[in-house]
C-alpha positions as CSV (number, residue, x, y, z in Angstrom):
1,M,17.8,-1.8,6.0
2,A,21.3,-1.0,7.0
3,D,22.7,-1.5,3.6
4,G,20.1,0.8,1.9
5,A,20.6,3.4,4.5
6,A,24.4,3.5,4.0
7,V,23.9,3.8,0.2
8,A,21.7,7.0,0.5
9,G,22.9,8.8,3.6
10,R,26.7,8.6,3.1
11,G,27.0,8.2,-0.7
12,R,26.9,5.0,-2.6
13,P,30.4,3.4,-2.8
14,S,31.6,2.9,-6.4
15,R,34.0,0.2,-7.5
16,A,36.9,2.6,-7.0
17,G,35.8,3.2,-3.4
18,V,34.6,6.8,-4.1
19,A,31.2,7.8,-2.8
20,E,28.6,8.2,-5.6
21,D,26.4,11.2,-5.8
22,P,22.9,10.3,-4.5
23,V,21.3,12.4,-7.2
24,R,23.1,10.3,-9.8
25,V,22.1,7.1,-8.0
26,W,18.5,8.3,-8.2
27,R,18.7,9.0,-11.9
28,G,20.0,5.5,-12.4
29,L,17.3,3.8,-10.4
30,A,14.2,5.9,-11.1
31,G,12.8,3.8,-13.9
32,S,12.9,0.5,-12.1
33,H,12.1,1.4,-8.4
34,V,9.0,2.4,-6.5
35,L,8.6,6.1,-5.8
36,L,8.0,6.9,-2.1
37,D,6.5,10.3,-2.3
38,G,6.6,12.3,1.0
39,F,7.5,11.7,4.6
40,H,4.6,9.4,5.5
41,A,5.3,7.1,2.6
42,L,9.0,6.8,3.5
43,K,8.1,6.4,7.2
44,H,5.8,3.5,6.5
45,A,8.2,1.9,4.1
46,L,10.9,2.0,6.8
47,R,8.7,0.5,9.4
48,F,7.8,-2.4,7.2
49,D,11.4,-3.2,6.1
50,A,11.4,-1.9,2.5
51,R,14.8,-1.8,0.8
52,I,15.5,1.9,0.1
53,P,18.7,2.6,-1.9
54,V,18.3,6.4,-2.0
55,A,16.2,9.1,-0.3
56,L,16.4,12.8,-1.0
57,T,15.1,16.0,0.7
58,A,15.5,19.7,0.3
59,D,15.4,20.3,4.0
60,K,16.9,17.5,6.1
61,P,16.6,19.3,9.5
62,A,12.9,19.9,8.9
63,V,12.3,16.2,8.0
64,L,14.1,15.0,11.1
65,A,12.2,17.4,13.2
66,L,8.9,16.1,11.7
67,A,10.1,12.5,12.4
68,E,11.0,13.4,16.0
69,D,7.5,14.8,16.4
70,L,5.4,12.1,14.6
71,A,7.6,9.0,14.2
72,P,10.6,9.0,16.6
73,D,11.0,5.3,15.9
74,V,12.4,6.1,12.4
75,T,14.3,9.2,13.2
76,A,17.7,7.5,13.5
77,A,17.2,5.6,10.3
78,L,16.2,8.7,8.4
79,D,19.2,10.6,9.7
80,V,21.5,8.0,8.0
81,L,19.3,7.5,5.0
82,L,18.5,11.0,3.8
83,A,20.7,12.9,1.5
84,E,20.1,16.6,1.0
85,T,19.9,18.4,-2.3
86,D,18.5,21.7,-3.5
87,E,14.8,22.1,-4.1
88,V,15.3,22.9,-7.8
89,T,17.1,19.6,-8.3
90,L,14.6,17.7,-6.3
91,R,11.6,19.1,-8.2
92,A,13.3,18.1,-11.5
93,L,13.5,14.5,-10.2
94,V,10.0,14.5,-8.6
95,P,7.8,17.1,-10.5
96,R,4.9,16.6,-8.1
97,L,6.9,17.1,-5.0
98,H,5.2,16.3,-1.7
99,P,4.8,19.3,0.7
100,T,7.2,17.5,3.1
101,A,9.9,17.9,0.4
102,V,11.1,14.3,0.8
103,A,11.1,11.4,-1.7
104,A,12.8,8.0,-1.9
105,L,13.1,5.1,-4.2
106,A,12.4,1.6,-2.9
107,V,12.8,-1.9,-4.3
108,R,9.5,-3.5,-5.2
109,P,8.9,-6.9,-3.5
110,S,9.2,-9.7,-5.9
111,R,6.0,-11.0,-7.5
112,A,6.9,-14.6,-6.4
113,A,7.2,-13.5,-2.8
114,N,3.9,-11.7,-2.8
115,L,2.1,-14.5,-4.5
116,G,3.6,-16.9,-1.9
117,V,2.1,-14.8,0.9
118,L,-1.3,-14.7,-0.8
119,E,-1.4,-18.4,-1.3
120,R,0.0,-19.4,2.1
121,A,-2.4,-21.5,4.1
122,P,-3.9,-21.2,6.6
123,R,-4.4,-17.4,6.4
124,S,-5.0,-15.4,9.5
125,A,-6.7,-12.5,7.7
126,P,-8.6,-12.0,4.4
127,V,-7.4,-11.0,1.0
128,V,-9.0,-8.0,-0.6
129,V,-9.8,-8.2,-4.3
130,L,-10.5,-5.0,-6.4
131,D,-12.2,-6.3,-9.6
132,D,-11.1,-4.1,-12.5
133,P,-10.7,-0.9,-10.5
134,R,-10.4,2.4,-12.5
135,N,-9.4,5.1,-10.0
136,L,-5.8,5.1,-8.9
137,G,-6.5,7.1,-5.7
138,N,-9.2,4.8,-4.6
139,A,-6.9,1.8,-5.1
140,G,-4.3,3.5,-2.9
141,A,-6.8,4.3,-0.2
142,V,-7.9,0.6,-0.2
143,I,-4.3,-0.6,0.3
144,R,-3.9,1.8,3.2
145,L,-7.0,0.5,4.8
146,A,-6.1,-3.1,4.2
147,A,-2.7,-2.6,5.8
148,G,-4.3,-0.9,8.8
149,F,-6.6,-3.9,9.3
150,G,-3.8,-6.4,8.8
151,A,-5.3,-7.9,5.7
152,T,-3.1,-10.6,4.0
153,G,-3.0,-8.6,0.8
154,V,-4.7,-6.6,-1.9
155,V,-5.0,-8.0,-5.4
156,T,-6.4,-6.2,-8.5
157,T,-7.8,-7.7,-11.7
158,G,-7.9,-5.7,-15.0
159,T,-5.5,-3.2,-16.3
160,L,-4.8,-0.9,-13.3
161,D,-1.2,-1.2,-12.0
162,P,-1.5,-1.4,-8.2
163,W,2.1,-0.2,-7.9
164,H,1.5,2.9,-10.0
165,P,3.1,6.0,-8.3
166,T,-0.3,7.6,-7.8
167,V,-1.5,4.4,-6.0
168,V,1.6,4.2,-3.9
169,R,1.1,7.9,-3.0
170,G,-2.6,7.2,-2.0
171,G,-1.4,4.2,0.0
172,A,1.1,6.3,2.0
173,G,3.8,3.7,1.5
174,L,1.8,0.9,3.0
175,H,2.2,-1.4,0.0
176,F,5.2,-2.7,2.0
177,A,2.9,-3.7,4.9
178,T,0.7,-6.1,2.9
179,A,1.0,-8.2,-0.3
180,V,0.0,-6.2,-3.4
181,E,-0.3,-7.8,-6.8
182,R,-2.3,-7.9,-10.0
183,V,-3.8,-11.2,-11.1
184,D,-6.5,-12.4,-13.3
185,V,-9.8,-13.9,-11.9
186,P,-8.7,-17.6,-12.4
187,G,-5.5,-16.8,-10.5
188,L,-7.2,-15.4,-7.4
189,P,-6.0,-16.8,-4.0
190,A,-7.8,-19.8,-2.7
191,G,-10.5,-19.4,0.0
192,P,-14.2,-18.7,0.3
193,L,-15.0,-15.8,-2.0
194,F,-17.4,-13.2,-0.6
195,A,-18.3,-10.7,-3.4
196,L,-20.0,-7.4,-2.5
197,D,-23.2,-6.9,-4.4
198,A,-26.4,-4.9,-3.8
199,E,-28.4,-8.1,-4.2
200,G,-26.4,-10.1,-1.7
201,E,-27.1,-11.1,1.9
202,D,-26.7,-8.4,4.5
203,V,-23.1,-8.6,5.9
204,R,-24.4,-8.0,9.4
205,G,-25.8,-11.5,9.5
206,L,-22.7,-13.2,8.3
207,E,-19.4,-14.3,9.8
208,I,-16.5,-13.7,7.6
209,P,-13.7,-16.3,8.1
210,D,-10.1,-15.4,8.3
211,D,-9.3,-17.1,5.0
212,A,-11.9,-15.2,3.1
213,V,-11.3,-13.5,-0.2
214,L,-13.3,-10.3,-0.3
215,A,-14.1,-9.0,-3.7
216,F,-15.3,-5.5,-4.6
217,G,-16.4,-4.4,-8.1
218,S,-15.2,-1.4,-10.1
219,E,-16.5,2.0,-9.3
220,R,-18.8,2.2,-12.3
221,S,-19.6,-1.3,-13.5
222,G,-19.5,-3.4,-10.3
223,L,-18.4,-7.0,-10.3
224,S,-17.4,-8.6,-13.6
225,A,-19.4,-11.6,-14.8
226,G,-16.4,-13.9,-14.3
227,L,-15.8,-13.0,-10.7
228,R,-19.5,-12.9,-9.8
229,A,-19.9,-16.4,-11.2
230,R,-17.1,-17.7,-9.1
231,A,-18.4,-16.1,-5.8
232,D,-19.3,-18.4,-3.0
233,H,-21.4,-15.7,-1.3
234,L,-22.9,-12.4,-2.5
235,V,-22.8,-9.9,0.3
236,S,-24.4,-6.5,0.7
237,L,-23.7,-3.5,3.0
238,P,-26.4,-1.8,4.9
239,M,-27.5,1.3,3.0
240,R,-30.3,3.8,3.4
241,P,-32.9,3.7,0.5
242,Q,-32.3,6.1,-2.4
243,V,-28.5,6.2,-1.6
244,S,-27.0,4.6,-4.6
245,S,-23.5,3.4,-3.4
246,Y,-20.6,3.9,-1.2
247,N,-17.1,4.9,-2.1
248,L,-14.9,1.9,-2.8
249,A,-12.6,2.5,0.1
250,T,-15.5,3.0,2.4
251,S,-17.0,-0.3,1.3
252,V,-13.7,-2.1,2.0
253,G,-13.4,-0.4,5.3
254,M,-16.9,-1.4,6.4
255,T,-16.4,-5.0,5.4
256,L,-13.0,-5.3,7.1
257,F,-14.4,-3.7,10.2
258,H,-17.1,-6.3,10.3
259,W,-14.5,-9.1,9.9
260,S,-12.3,-7.6,12.6
261,S,-15.1,-6.7,15.1
262,G,-15.2,-10.2,16.6
263,R,-11.4,-10.3,16.9
264,P,-10.4,-7.6,19.3
265,D,-7.1,-9.2,19.9
266,R,-6.0,-8.8,16.3
267,L,-5.7,-5.0,16.3
268,T,-4.7,-2.5,19.0
269,A,-6.6,0.7,18.9
270,R,-4.5,3.8,18.3
271,Q,-5.1,7.4,17.6
272,P,-4.7,8.2,13.9
273,E,-1.4,9.9,13.0
274,A,-1.2,13.3,11.4
């Protein structure tokens, strides 16, 4: 992180040894880097060792005060990393500016590195699969949940890009806390595949192993035929009659909670942050 912080907070050294304007650095990197939209996304990316070459804000003292209140562990890093610019310039770079008036660009982890994490054996936590998801916000919420439960990773099938800026915004920067990739069904990580389906066995009577692959169908059409055919177990969530479905992130959260409930040593309970 030290190199990235030096780039953004003090100006990026050019070949002539003259500090480069952080706004110019942003413009040069914007098309190839991950947008971290808002304080919480940047905070989480810092905590999980994202490489961040540039970070901008329209009010650095306010951001540092927010950090001191909510995340003092990253205050010093933010003090070095953040470069201040005017709000008009910042809104031109990030049209949908977060209310905290801070944004950064991060280096996306390599696909090879993420796939290596997903395929590593033995796994100590499940992989979550979103089978052809359609809603970018839902995908982001799932990644945030998976990171909170310490899942090995989240993979998507289909056309949705799990690193789309709207997904990263919904995930609050926690893409860097778990392995996030898009794969096709034949390329899913190894492990017993538990697919959520209304016709499946009640999850409350099952033990989900640490190396499980947990698959959730799309918001409208459910599991694809290819993934359903590959499933080792069809699993259902308890639901009151005449209630048609749960939100995708809710389904993932319920399933991961069931997995984690017999493993109190895996997670330390904390009050949710603002």
